[in-house]
C-alpha positions as CSV (number, residue, x, y, z in Angstrom):
1,X,4.3,-0.6,-9.7
2,X,1.4,-2.9,-10.4
3,X,3.2,-5.6,-12.3
4,X,1.5,-8.8,-11.2
5,X,2.8,-12.3,-11.5
6,X,0.7,-14.6,-13.7
7,X,-2.1,-16.3,-11.8
8,X,-1.3,-14.2,-8.8
9,X,-3.3,-10.9,-9.0
10,X,-2.9,-8.2,-6.4
11,X,-6.2,-7.6,-4.6
12,X,-7.9,-4.3,-5.4
13,X,-7.5,-2.9,-1.9
14,X,-3.8,-3.5,-2.1
15,X,-3.7,-1.9,-5.6
16,X,-5.3,1.2,-4.0
17,X,-2.5,1.4,-1.4
18,X,0.2,1.0,-4.1
19,X,-1.3,3.7,-6.3
20,X,-1.9,6.0,-3.4
21,X,1.8,5.7,-2.4
22,X,2.9,6.3,-5.9
23,X,0.8,9.4,-6.8
24,X,1.2,11.1,-3.4
25,X,5.0,11.2,-3.5
26,X,5.7,8.4,-0.9
27,X,8.0,6.6,-3.4
28,X,9.9,9.7,-4.5
29,X,12.8,9.1,-2.1
30,X,12.9,5.3,-2.8
31,X,15.5,4.2,-5.3
32,X,14.0,2.8,-8.5
33,X,15.6,-0.6,-7.8
34,X,14.0,-0.6,-4.3
35,X,10.4,0.3,-5.3
36,X,9.2,-3.3,-5.9
37,X,10.8,-4.6,-2.6
38,X,9.4,-1.7,-0.7
39,X,5.9,-2.2,-2.1
40,X,6.1,-5.9,-1.1
41,X,7.2,-4.9,2.4
42,X,4.3,-2.3,2.6
43,X,1.7,-4.8,1.5
44,X,3.0,-7.4,3.9
45,X,3.0,-4.8,6.7
46,X,-0.5,-3.8,6.0
47,X,-1.7,-7.4,5.9
48,X,-0.1,-8.3,9.2
49,X,-0.4,-5.1,11.2
50,X,-3.2,-3.0,9.7
51,X,-5.4,-5.5,8.1
52,X,-8.5,-3.6,9.2
53,X,-7.5,-0.8,6.8
54,X,-7.5,-3.2,3.9
55,X,-10.8,-4.6,5.0
56,X,-12.3,-1.1,5.2
57,X,-11.0,-0.1,1.8
58,X,-12.5,-3.3,0.3
59,X,-15.9,-3.0,2.0
60,X,-16.3,0.8,1.5
61,X,-14.9,0.8,-2.0
62,X,-13.3,4.2,-1.3
63,X,-10.6,5.8,0.8
64,X,-12.3,7.8,3.6
65,X,-10.4,10.6,5.4
66,X,-9.9,8.3,8.4
67,X,-8.6,5.5,6.2
68,X,-6.3,7.9,4.4
69,X,-4.7,9.0,7.7
70,X,-4.2,5.4,8.8
71,X,-2.6,4.7,5.4
72,X,-0.3,7.6,5.6
73,X,0.9,6.4,9.0
74,X,1.3,2.9,7.7
75,X,3.4,4.0,4.8
76,X,5.6,6.1,7.0
77,X,6.0,3.2,9.4
78,X,6.9,0.7,6.6
79,X,9.5,3.1,5.3
80,X,11.3,3.1,8.6
81,X,11.3,-0.8,8.9
């Protein structure tokens, strides 16, 4: 899930999102071969449509209840795209 290309690290706030999706069962219904493409799509969606969430995670250094709800909605939305 967190395999990163050399010299292209994933920002910590995006790592939080990826780990959250993995440990909370959001990837359970995604085919193994589709996990990486889905996570790329999710990260892209967050950067373009919900960038304030990433900024909040980065600045607060935690996932508040409000941020968690926003993240849940974003993951669900990205799955339907």
